[in-house]
N, C-alpha and C positions, 0 to 999 in steps of 0.2 A: 507850972503848966507850960510856960513858954519854953523852959529848958527841955522838957519832954518832947514838945512838938519839934524842936530842932533836931533832936536825936532821931526821930522817926523819918524826918526829911532826909537826913544824912544816909540812913539805911536804904531808903528808896533809891537814891542816886547810885549807891554802891551796887544794888541789884540791876539797875539799868545798865551800868557800865559793864558789869559781869556778863550780862546777856549779849551785849554788843561784841565783847571779846570772844565769846564762844561761837557766835554766828560767823565772825570774821575768820576764826581758825578753821571751822568746818569748810567754809567756802574756799579757803586757800588750799586745804588738803585735796578737795575734789578737783579743783583746777589743775593741781600738780599731777594727779593720776591721769586725767584726760590728756594732758600735754605729753606725759611719759608714753602713753599708749600710742598717740599719734606719731611721736618721734620714732618709736620702735618700728612701726609699720612703714614709715618713710625712710628708714635707714637703709643704706646700700646692702648690708648683710641680709636684711629681710627680703628685699627685692631680689637679690641674687638667689636666695633659697627658693623663693616662690617661682622664679623663672626656671630654675633647674628642674623642678618637679614637673612643670608644664611641658618642657621640651622632651623629657623622658617619656611622659605619657603619649605625646604626639608620635615620637619615634616608635614606641611599642605598637601603637595603633597602626602606623604605616607598615610595619613589618608583618602584622597580622593580615592586612589587606593584600600585601604582596604574596604572602604564602597561600592565600585563597584563590589567586588567579590561576585559571587552568593553563597547563602547558600547551603550547601550540605545536601540533604535529606537522613538521615541515617535509615529511616524506611524500613522494608522489603516490598516486593510486596504484601504479604498477608495483612499486616497492611494498605497498601495504598488502599485496596479494600473498606475501610470505609471512605475514604477521601470525603470531601464535594464537591470537584470539580469532575464532571463526567469524564473529560478528564483524570484525574489522575487514577480514578477507571478503565476506559477503558484500558489505557495503561498497568496498572498493570495486568489486566486480560489477555491481550495478552501475556505479558512476562511470566506469570505463565504457559500458555499453551505451549509456546515455550520451557520452562524449563522442562515441563512434571512433575511439582511439585505436588506430590500426597497429600502433606499436605494442598494443596489449594482446594481440592475437595469440602469440606463442605462450605467454604466461597464462592466458585464460584456457588455452588448450590443456596445459599442464594441470589446471585446476579442475578439469573434468574428472580427474581421479582423486579429488580431495576426499578425505574421510567423512566430512560433513555433507549431508544430503543437500541442505539449503545452499551451501557454497557451490556444489556441483550444478545445481539447477540454475542458479544465477549466472554462472559461467556459460552454460549452454544458451541461455536467453541472450546474453550480451554478445556472444559470437554471432548469433543470428542478426542482431542489430547492426553489428559492425560490417558484416557482409563479405568477409574475406573467404574465398573458396577453399583455401588450404585447411579450413576448419571442418569441411564436409566429411572426409573419411573418419575423423575423430568423433564427430557427432553421430555418425552411423554406428560406430562401435558402442556409443552410449545407449543405443536402442536396446542393448542387452543388459542394461543396468538393472539391479535388483529392485530399485525403487520405481514405482509406477509414475510418480510425478516427474522423475528425471526422464523417463521415456517420453512422456507427453511433451515436455519442454524441448527435448532434443528433436522430436519429430516436427514440432511447430517451427523450430529454427531451420531445420533442413528444407522445409517447403519454401522458405524465402530465397533459397539459392536456385531453385528450379533446375537442379542437377539431375539428369536422367539416371545416373548411377544409383540414385536413392530409390527408384521405383520398386525394384525387387524387395529390398528390406522393408519398405513401407507396406507393400502388399502382404508380406509375411505377418505384419502386425494385425492384419484382419482376422487372423486365426487365434489371436490372443484370447484367453478366457475372460478377460476383463472388458466389459462393454465400453468403458470410458477410453480404453486404449484403442479399440476398434473405431470408435467415433473420431478420435484424433487422427487415426490413419486415413480415414475417409476424407476428412477435411484437408489433410496434407496432400493427398493424391489428386485433389481437385485442381492443382496447378498444372497437372498433366492431363486435363480433361479432353484434350484433342487426340489422345492416344487410345486406339481401339481396345487394347488389353486392359487399360485402366477403366475404361467405360464398362467393360464386361464384369469386372470384379465389383464395381459400384452397384450395378444392376443386381448381382447376386445377393448383395447385402439388403435388398428390399424385403427379403424374406428371413432376415436375421432373427434369432430368437429373442433378442433384446429390443424393446420398443424404441428406446432412444437411438439405437443404431438404425432401425428401420426408418425412423423419422429423418435422420440425417441423410440417409440414402435417397429418400423421397425428395428432399429439398435439393439434393445434388442433381438428380436426373431432371427435375423440373427446371432448374436454372440452365441446364444444357439442352433442354427440349429434346431429350433423347427418346426417339421412337422405339428403340429396342427395349425400353423399359415399360412399354404399355401393357404387355401381358402380365407382368408381375404386379403392376399397379392395379389392374383389374382384380387380381386375386386379393389384393389388400382392401378392396371395397367391402369385404366380408370379415375383416380383421376384428379381433375381440376388443381392440382398443378404439374408441370412437375418434380419438385424435388422429390415429393412423388412417382411419377411413376418410376423415375430413381432408387431410393433407393429400391423400391419394387422389381423391376427386378433384381437388384444386390442380394437382400436377397434370392430370389427364386433360383438364381444360386448357392448361398452358401449352402442353405439347401439341395439342390440336389434331390428334389422329381421330378421324370420324368413326373408326371401328369401335371406339369406346362409348358411343352414344347409347346403344342398346344395353350393354352391361350396366351403365349408369342408371338407366331407367329402371332396370330390374332391382337395383340396389335400394330404391325407395318404394318398391312394391311389396314390402314385407308386411305380413298381416300381424305378426307378433309385435305389439307396441313396445314391449320391453327392450327390443333390439333397436328401436328407432331413436334417433337423437336429432333435435332441432338443428343443431349446428351442422351435422352430417347432411341432413336433408337440404339445408340451404346451400351448402357447398356443392352437392350433387346437381341441384337445379341450375346453379350458376354455370357449372361446367357444361351441362347439356345445352344451355342457351348459347354459350361461346362456340361450341362445336357446331351446332345447327346454323348459327349465324355465318360461320366460315363456309359451311357446306352450301348455303343458299347463295353466298357471294360467288362461289366458284361456278354455280349453275347459271 
């Protein structure tokens, strides 16, 4: 029994020793792998490779950003007037007008014949803003442009010069078939409101077939307090358009000719309610009060 017991004890020790050896071996192997990995990452070659990739990526990113930057156009606005792109020409013309750049007058005059309507119109407007009189004869020629908008912008710019040579061409526009052109002509001619011939053509437009033209003429004679317009304004008290009747009554009150009192009173003595308008009635009553007040003061 004793011998057997010793044999078992010896086997137990062998198992314990074998276990320790296996544990030590595994631990040693794991440590070696970790150390190898750490050494590899810390090695100059590894660092160099990693650094090279990083610089390449940064360089590539920098080149992309550089390529996306918009190119700066260093040309002056005068130079841009000859650009192939009509938008560039138009924007340059607008800028030159805002700047009131007198060096741009001749290039802008040349642009009045541009193929693009928007460009021509902006050139006309800018010439008016700059105010150099050498543009007047060229703007007058533009009154014959095929585009109505170009005619309007040219006429508006011409008015800013107050050049009397423009009176006949502007008066001619009053016979244009488009009401908006006639309205523009009336407004442009108002800068010559002290001229009798201009006053007479404005009075004639009080009976224009277009309501908008009649209203513009009414506002014009009212601001001038033009007594020669009273007869036509009295006719307009029976106009089909209530706004025309209203504005005519107001104008008669502003002009202050007492001969309009009785016609004004008759204008609100209408039995047919369908033709009455509260705004018209109010304007007529106010005009009568103004005229009677002036009449009493004189007495």
